[in-house]
C-alpha positions in Angstrom: 119.8 58.5 18.0 120.6 61.9 18.9 118.2 63.2 16.2 115.4 61.1 17.4 116.0 62.2 21.0 115.9 65.9 20.0 112.8 65.4 17.9 111.2 63.6 20.8 111.9 66.5 23.1 110.7 69.0 20.6 107.5 67.2 20.3 106.9 67.0 24.1 107.8 70.6 24.5 105.2 71.4 21.9 102.6 69.6 23.5 103.5 71.3 26.8 103.2 74.5 25.4 100.0 73.6 23.5 98.5 72.6 26.8 99.8 75.7 28.6 98.2 77.8 25.7 94.8 75.8 26.0 94.8 76.6 29.8 95.1 80.1 29.2 91.9 80.2 27.0 88.9 81.5 28.8 85.3 80.7 27.2 82.7 83.6 27.6 79.3 83.1 27.0 77.1 86.1 25.8 73.8 87.0 24.0 74.1 89.4 21.0 76.7 90.4 18.7 77.1 93.7 20.6 79.2 92.0 22.9 81.8 91.1 20.5 82.6 94.8 19.9 82.1 95.5 23.7 84.5 93.0 24.8 87.5 94.1 22.2 89.3 96.3 24.4 89.3 93.7 27.3 90.4 90.9 24.9 93.5 93.1 23.7 94.4 93.6 27.3 94.2 89.9 28.3 96.1 88.9 24.9 99.2 91.1 26.2 98.9 88.7 29.2 98.9 85.5 27.3 94.9 84.9 28.0 92.7 84.1 24.9 89.3 85.2 25.5 86.9 83.4 23.5 83.6 84.9 23.2 80.7 82.7 22.6 77.5 83.5 21.2 74.1 82.2 22.4 70.8 83.0 21.1 68.4 83.0 24.2 68.6 83.8 27.7 68.3 80.4 29.0 71.2 78.2 27.5 74.4 80.3 28.7 73.7 79.6 32.4 73.2 75.9 31.7 76.2 75.8 29.5 78.0 77.4 32.3 76.8 75.1 35.1 77.8 72.1 32.8 81.4 73.4 32.0 80.9 74.1 28.4 82.2 77.6 29.0 84.0 79.3 31.7 82.1 82.6 32.3 79.1 84.3 31.0 78.1 88.0 30.9 74.8 88.6 29.7 72.3 88.9 32.4 71.2 91.3 35.2 71.2 90.4 39.0 67.6 89.5 39.4 67.5 87.3 36.4 70.5 85.7 37.7 69.0 84.9 41.2 65.9 83.7 39.7 68.0 81.1 37.7 69.9 80.0 40.8 66.7 79.5 42.7 64.8 77.8 40.0 67.2 75.5 38.3 69.9 74.7 41.4 72.9 76.2 39.5 76.1 76.5 41.5 77.1 79.8 40.2 78.5 83.2 41.7 78.4 86.4 40.4 82.1 87.7 40.0 81.8 91.2 38.9 79.4 94.0 38.0 79.3 95.3 34.6 77.0 98.0 33.4 73.2 98.9 33.7 71.0 99.7 30.6 67.6 100.6 30.1 64.5 98.3 29.1 62.7 100.7 26.4 59.5 100.5 24.4 60.1 100.5 20.8 57.9 100.8 17.9 58.2 101.3 14.0 54.8 102.0 13.7 54.2 104.9 16.0 56.5 107.7 17.6 54.8 108.5 20.9 52.9 107.1 23.5 49.6 109.4 22.5 49.4 107.2 19.2 49.0 103.8 21.2 45.1 103.1 20.4 42.6 100.7 22.1 43.0 97.2 20.6 46.9 97.9 20.0 49.1 94.9 21.0 52.3 95.5 23.3 54.9 92.7 23.3 56.9 92.1 26.5 59.5 89.5 27.2 58.0 86.2 28.5 60.6 85.3 30.9 59.6 86.2 34.7 62.5 88.7 35.5 62.3 90.7 32.2 58.6 90.4 31.9 58.1 92.1 35.6 60.4 94.6 34.5 58.5 95.3 31.3 55.2 95.4 33.2 56.9 98.0 35.4 57.8 100.2 32.2 54.5 100.3 30.8 53.2 101.4 34.3 55.7 104.2 34.5 54.5 105.0 30.9 51.1 105.4 32.1 49.5 102.7 29.7 48.8 100.7 32.8 48.3 101.0 36.6 49.6 98.6 39.0 47.6 97.3 42.1 48.7 98.8 45.3 51.2 96.5 47.0 52.4 95.0 43.8 55.7 93.2 44.4 59.1 94.5 42.6 58.8 91.9 39.9 55.1 92.2 39.0 52.9 90.2 36.4 49.9 90.9 34.2 47.9 89.6 37.2 49.1 92.6 39.1 47.7 95.2 36.6 44.8 97.1 38.2 43.7 99.2 35.4 44.3 99.5 31.6 44.3 103.2 30.9 44.3 102.1 27.3 42.7 99.0 26.3 46.0 97.4 25.0 46.6 93.6 24.6 50.1 92.7 26.4 51.5 89.6 24.4 54.3 87.7 26.1 57.1 86.7 23.7 60.5 85.3 23.8 62.9 88.2 24.2 65.1 87.5 21.3 61.8 87.5 19.1 60.3 90.7 19.8 62.2 92.8 17.5 61.1 90.5 14.6 57.6 91.0 15.6 57.6 94.9 15.3 56.1 94.9 12.1 53.1 93.2 13.4 52.5 94.9 16.7 52.1 98.5 17.9 55.2 98.1 20.2 57.4 96.1 22.1 59.6 96.2 25.4 63.0 95.1 24.1 66.2 94.3 25.6 69.1 96.2 25.0 71.5 93.5 23.4 68.5 92.6 20.8 67.4 96.3 20.4 70.9 97.1 19.1 71.1 93.8 17.1 67.9 95.1 15.3 69.4 98.7 14.6 67.5 100.3 17.3 69.2 103.1 19.4 68.1 104.3 22.7 67.0 107.5 21.0 64.4 105.6 19.0 62.4 104.6 22.2 58.6 105.5 22.1 59.2 105.6 25.9 62.4 105.5 27.7 63.1 103.2 30.8 64.1 105.1 34.0 64.8 102.1 36.4 68.4 102.1 37.6 68.0 99.5 40.5 70.8 97.5 41.9 68.9 94.3 40.8 69.0 95.4 37.1 72.9 95.6 37.2 74.4 93.3 34.7 77.4 91.0 35.8 80.0 88.4 34.9 79.2 84.9 36.4 81.3 81.8 36.9 80.8 78.3 38.5 81.4 78.5 42.1 83.7 75.5 42.5 86.2 77.1 39.8 86.7 80.0 42.2 88.5 77.5 44.8 91.0 76.5 41.9 93.9 79.0 42.0 94.7 78.9 38.3 91.2 79.4 37.2 90.8 82.2 39.8 93.7 84.1 38.5 92.2 83.8 35.1 88.9 85.0 36.0 90.5 87.9 38.2 92.6 88.8 35.0 89.0 89.0 33.1 87.4 91.2 35.5 90.1 93.6 36.1 90.5 93.9 32.0 86.6 94.7 31.8 87.1 97.1 34.9 89.9 99.0 32.9 89.6 102.4 31.3 89.7 101.2 27.9 86.5 99.4 28.4 85.0 102.5 30.0 85.8 104.5 27.0 84.7 102.0 24.6 81.4 101.7 26.5 80.8 105.6 26.4 81.9 105.7 22.6 80.5 103.0 21.1 77.3 102.9 22.3 76.7 106.5 23.2 76.1 105.9 27.0 73.8 103.0 26.2 75.6 100.8 28.5 76.2 102.8 31.9 79.1 101.1 34.1 78.0 100.4 37.5 79.5 98.8 40.5 83.4 98.6 39.3 84.5 99.7 42.7 83.1 96.3 44.5 85.6 93.6 44.5 83.1 90.6 44.4 86.0 88.1 44.0 87.3 89.2 47.6 85.8 86.2 49.5 87.4 83.7 47.2 91.0 85.5 47.4 93.8 83.4 49.0 
C-alpha cells in the first residue's frame, strides 16, 4: 500500500512538473529561417530562466497575425509597424505591440544587372503585393529615380500615385515570398529582408539600397492584448522582451548580419501600460 501511495505521489508530481514546464513555453511566430539564428542568444538567456522559447516558422505574412489572434501561438515577430496597423484595422485583430526590435532596408535586387543604368525600357520590376510593403517599394523606386510620384502622394503610395515612368518599366506585384525565386525571369525586384537573406542575398548585393528609416518601418514583437492582463503570461512576455533587448542580442545582430538589422527603440518600454 505504501509503495502504491508513493508511486501515486510520484505520478502526481510528474504531472505537476510537466504542466509547469508547458506553462513556461512561449511559441513565437516568425517568417524566414534568419530568425532562428537571430533569436538564438535570447533563447539561451530564457532557457537559463526555465523558459522554453519555441520559434515557429510561417511562409507568408498573413498567417502569423491570424495564428496569434486565434491563440495558436503566443507572440510573433516578423512585421513592421505600418503593416501591423493595417492588419489590426482591416482584420479586427486584438493585438498589441509589446516591443520594438529593428529596422531594415527594403532593397532592389537583381541577378541580371549590377546598376540602375542597366535597366531598360520594357523591363519588369517586381514589388510585394501587400499594401504596406508595396507602398514602401513604390517609394524605393521613386527614390531610385525610376519613377516620379504625384505631388501629394501619401505615405503609402500605390501604382496609381505614379506621375511619370522615367524608364518604361512594368511594375509587377507578387507575393513577397515569391519575388526572390522570380529574379531569373525579371530585371529586378524589391525584396523584404528575411526573404533576401533566405535566398542568399546580402545588403551589399543591392542594385539600389533603401534609405527609409521612418518609425513606421520599425519591426516589432506582438502579443494578444488580453494576454497582457494575465500576470503569468505578462511575466513570460516581459522576460522575452528583456532577453531580446540584451547586449547578447545586439552583438548577434551586428556580427551575424553585418548590420543588416539595426536595433531601434529598445529604450521604449511598450509594456509599461500593462504593468501592475
